[in-house]
N, C-alpha and C positions, 0 to 999 in steps of 0.2 A: 504494497500499500503506497508505506515510502515515497519508494521509485516514481510509482504512477504520479502519485504529489506532485515531483518534482519534476517531471516530464513534461505534467500540464501549467506548474508551473510558467516553464517553460516560453512552450504555446503562449501562456494566459500574457504574458509580455510580449512575446510577437506579435498578436495582435491587438495589444489594447499598448501598440507603442504609439507614437508621434500620430505619424500618416492618421490612422483610425481617429482619435482625437481631433485633429485641424480638422479632419474632412466634416466631419461631426458639426463644430462649431461651425464651419465655413458654409457650408451650404442651409444650416439652420439663419447666418444673413447674411446669404445671397436671400433665400425666400425671404425674410423681413425685410430686405430691402427693396424690392419685385413686389411687393402685397402694402409698401407703405405700411411699415409698422402696426401690421392688421393685430396682433394680438393687444394691441395698446389702443389703436382708432377704435376694434368693436370688442371689444371685452366686455362692453354692458350689453352691446347685442347678443351678443354669447349666454351670455349669464342670462339675459331676459329669454333667450330660446330654452334655455334648463330650465327655468324656476317660473316662468309663464305657460302659461293653458297654451298660448297659441304656439306653442313649440310640437303640442301635442294634435293640431288643427285638421281635419282632413277633409276634401271634400268628395273623397269617395276617389279621384284619380289618380292619388299617389300610390305607385309603384315600390314595393318592398317587406318585408315580413314583421319585422316589429316596430313601437314608437322613434323616436333619434333619441328621446331620455331612454331607453329602454339600451339602445346599442348601445348609448352613454355607461350605462350604468355593464352593460355584461364587459366594457373593453376596465373599465373601473375596478371592479371585480377582477382583471387579470394585472392591473398596475398600482393599481392600492395592495399590500403585502407585507413578504417577513423586510422587502429593500424598506419600508419605509422607517421597519423599525432595528432591522439587523444592518439592512443595509448602509443605512443612516451612522448607524457607532459603527462601523467596521471604517467607513471611507472615514470620521474625525481620530477614528482607534490609529489608522495607518498614515491618512495626511494632513493628520491636525486641524486644526478647526479654519484654516485657511480653505480646504476643503470643502465648505457649505457655502462661504462664498460663489467658487466655480460651480457644485453643484446646480446656483442659482440663475447665473452666466446664462449655462446650458442650459436651463430649463425656460430659461426668455425665451432666446433666440428657437427653443423646441418647438416651445407653443406654438407656429410661424409654418415647423417640418409641422407637427403634428393635423393641422389644420391642413397641408397638403395631400399630403396620406392618403390619409382620410376623403379629404375631394376627389381624388383621384380614387377611389377605391370606390365610391359611391359613379366614379362615372362610366365606371370600366367594369363593370360587373355582371358575371353572368346566370342563368336558373339552369341549378341539376335537374338532373332527371325526375331526381323525386318533387319537382316542381316550386326548389329554394333557393333563397337568393344567395351569390356565394363570389366572395369578391377578397380584392388584396392587395399584395406586391406581385406574386403569385400573373395576376391577372390583369395586373397594367401595364404588367416587365411585359407580359405575351399579346396583348392584344393594345396597347401601345408604342411598346417596342416593337412589339415583331421581332420577341429573341425568348424562344421557346427556354433550350437551354440553361438562361438566366433564370428565367422564372421556374421551370424545375431546381433548378441550384436552391435557390431561397424556400421553398416548399417541403428540400427534405432537411436544409438544416433547422425550418421552423417546426417539424416533425420533435426533430431530437432537441432542441430546447421544450418544446411541452412534454416528452415524455421525459427525460432524459436530468434536464436545467434547471432552467425556471419557472415552468410550471407543476413542477412532481419532489424533486427529489429535495432543495433551498428551503420547497414549505412544506412539507413534510417532514423533517428534517428536524422545523423549528415547534411543529406543532407537539411531536417527541418531545421534546424538551419544552416546551410547554408544559404539556401535560404530568411531565414528572414534576419539574417545579410545584406546582403549587396541588396539585392529588397524588406524586408517589403514583403513577401512571408505568407499569413498565411499558415497553417499548410493541410487545406484543399486544398487548389490550389497547392502544390509541391505534397501532394498525388497524385493526377489526370496525373500530369505532367510526374510523375515519374511511375506511375502507366504505364502510355500508351507505352514510353521509352520499360520498362524493356518485355513487353508484345511484342513490333515488335522484339524486340532479344531474346526474353527466346521461342517464339510459334513455333520460328525455329529449332533448337535445334541445336546440337554441332554442324553445320557447319556454323548458321546462328553467333550462338560467337564466336567463331574463327578469324569467321573475322571481326565481329568488335575488339575482342582483339588488331588480328592485327594491326589495323591501329592505335586506341586509346594510346594502353600504349606505346609506342617507345614519340610521341605528347607528353603527360601526365605527362612521366617519366620528360623526357627532358626540361619542361617547370617548372615543380618544382626544377629540380635540378638545378639552373642554380639561381632563386630563391633566392636559400639554400647558394649558391658559391655564389650570391652577398652580402648578409648577413654577409656572414662570412670573408669576403673579405673586411669587411667595416671596423669588428668587432678585427684585425687579432691580434693586437699588443697586446687584452687579448687575444691569444689562446691557450700561453704555459699556463699561468696559468691556464684557463677554464681545458686541459686534467689533472694536476698537483693536480686537485682538483673532474677532475673527481675516476683518481686513487688510491687517496687518500677516497674518500668517501666509496669505494666500496669496502677499505680493514678496513673500521671504526666501533665499536664492541660500539663507545654511541649514545646512541637513542637521545641525545638531539642537536647530531650536524644538524644545516637548518633549514628548515622553523620545526615549529610546527607540526610534520606530526609525530613523533619522527619513526626515519630511523636502522642505522645501519649497520650491514654488512648481514642482514639475509632479513630486508625488501625490501632492496639496488639487495639480489640475488634474492628476490619473484618475483616480479613487473621487473624487467630485463628479468629475464626467461620469465617469465610470459606470458608479454610484447608480448617479442619479440617471443615469440614460434605463440603467436595471429598473427602479420604481417604477420612472412616466410613462418607461419604451419607448420617448419620442425620439424616428428616428429611426428603429429597431424592424416597425411594420407588419406587431402586430396587432394594433387600436386599430386599424383599418380592416381586418379579418370579421369582425363586430360590427364597423359604422359601414360596409357594408349592407348589411342586410335593414338598414333602414327605413322606414316609410318616407320615400324624400322627390321631389322634383328634379329638388335643383343641387346637385351635387356639395354645392359652397354650403349650402345651408347646412347638412353634417357636421360638416368640414367645423363651421362656428362650435357646435353643441362640441363635438371629441377633440377640438385644444381645450374649451377648460377643463379637458380630462388632465392634465398637465401643468396645471395650475394649482388643480382644485391636490395634485400629488403630493411637487414637490413644492411649488412656494406660497403653499398653506404647510399639509402633513409634516414633509420632509422638515422645512424650516423651523418647523417648534418641535419636532426631537431632535434638530441637531443645536437649538439652541436653549435644550432640558441641558442638554446633556453638556453641553459648555456650559451653561451657568450654575451647573455642579460640581464642575471642576470632576467628572467620572472618568472621561477618554486616553488619561495619560500612566493610570495601572493597567496591572495585571489581566483585565476582564478584557472578554472579546464576544462579536455579537450583538446579543441580545439583553447580556449580562449588565451589559455597562448602561443599559436602558433601563433597565430595572433597577439597580442601582439608583442611577439621578430621581424615577420618581419614588425607591426608597427612601433616601440622604431629605427627602422633601417631606414624603405621604405618608411613611413610618416602615415596617417591615409588612405587616400586611396589606396596606393597602397601595403602596408602589408596587409588592409582586403582582400583585391580582391583577391591577390597572394594566400594567406591559403586557402579561400576556393570556387574560383574555382578551385586548384587542390582537394581539399577535397569532390565536387560532381561529378569530373571526376573520384578521387581512389574509391569512393564510390559504382561510377554509374558500374563502371567494376565491381566491387566485388558483388555485386548481383544479377549479369546474372553468373561469373562465378559459383560461391557460389550454383545461381537452377539445374546448373547442372550436380554437384557432388552429392546433393540430390537429384536430379534427378535418376541418376545411381544407387542410394542405394534403392531407391522406385521402378527400375531393379529387383535388384536384390533379393527385398523383395516379389515381386508379378507379377512379366513380364513384359511385353510391353505392356500390352493392357488399361494399365490405365495412358499411357504417358503426352494424351495431359489430361483429366481429369485432376491430378499435378498438368498442369502447370499452369492450371486456378487459384485452391484454390492457389501457390505462388503467383499469383499476389494479390490475394486478401488479406494476411497475409502480399504483402508489402504493401500494402493502410494503415492493419491495425495499420504494426507497426512507422507510423507517428506522433502515438498518447501517445508512450508508453516516460516511463521515464529516464532519461540518467542514473544517478545507476541502478537500478535497468534492465538494459540492456547490460552493460557492466559483472555483477556481471555473470548473467545468460550465457552469451556469454561466461564468462569462468567457467563454473560449463563444459558446453557442450565439450569445447576444450577439459578439462582435460579429462571428461570424451571418447572422440572420443583416446584421444591419448596411453589409457591402453591397448587396446588390440594390438591397433599398433605397440606399443613396444614388445607386449612379440611377436609377430610375427621378428620383426626383428630378433628379439637375436638366437632365438630358425634357424632362416633362414641362420645365417650367415654363413652356407657352402655353399648354394647352391649363393648367393649374391659372393662372396668369387669366386667360378668357372667358375660366369658368368662374371668379370670381367677378368679375368687371360683368357677367351677363346676370348674376344671381344679385347685384346690386342694382342695378336697371334695374330686376326686377322692383326690387326693396324701393328705389324711388318713383316708379306709375302705380302704387298701393298696394303690393302683392300682396301684401302679411290682411289688410284692410278687407282688398277683393275676398278670399278664400275663406278669411272670416263670414266672409257675409251668404256666400255658397255654404259654411256650413250652420251657417243657425236657419236658412230658408227650409 
């Protein structure tokens, strides 16, 4: 196992080197410029589409399978996961407080990336043999770029990530740890309960997954945010110095600063961007797979809805987690993973409340990620081999979930990093080459809004 971990570390270092980090940021900057700061100028509209009843208006002409809000919750089910707790803690521990700054920067530009990839997913989606809407990078690479080999490569990487990386091993490993800490539960018992729950949801397909997601996501996000805000409020006197520490650490070239982990600007950037992308998945190409099923006649509309996913996931939840860790100064010791975040809550809320607050959040976050990534991998299986193997895939996925309970943390996270990076590469190429499509679809939607599109749709729906 040590030899395998060493090999994976080497591969991870190559994949998550400067080229991919720079590509992620540059594509985000390019799209931000092309779309004229859409994540700032239209954030209010995006939030309105998410929270207003207008987001679900349908005069009967919209094509798709689930509502735009349900598509967002399905995407958030996979993005709001252990990355928000374990990933942030690992980023700050390995990259220093400055990792939070680069996580924020990556998320800011990542909002434009998320908007663009979800727009393309709707524009180039297809209907499968069972009448279900399917989309994502594999489809817009195939239909938009006419490059089937690259689309197949993305689909293979996504199946790998969903079954053996971010979708299962990372999440299940964290859930097993949480059950052990809170209830003294054995891995075998955890495995049995988790598999039963995952099976109940995933065997029902997208409609079942989206129904569970729309119920769980708002509850679990609110629960965790309230806990973080309370920890920050208790330590509010240290907030100004914590913010200064985050910014200074982000630009510190001294590898000897902080804990004996070796940081500096490159370490802060690497872990901030990598763990940020692990959490919000902007540029990864996963969220577009859920977005493609949304009921909408305008691709840009769902792009705006899904753009808020990166905002909620990283700029809100990850930043709150990071602040609790920096404010309580729990990042520089010997603790690792969720234990760092748990300690931040423990020293503020006390032993019981602190441990339960983090680990209950972890269980909910991880569970929704498992069911969300099940759908992502399934869509890629359908793209590769058709619909006749869907149920066989779902059973295999549940068996993989069972095996994930017995993997070690270090190997799990490195494997997930590798698969994430491999997914991002073909997706970033497609986003760059299809930038004109993104701009033209955006212009079409805002022309529709200028002509009173939402008001007309409301009138039709009320008629």
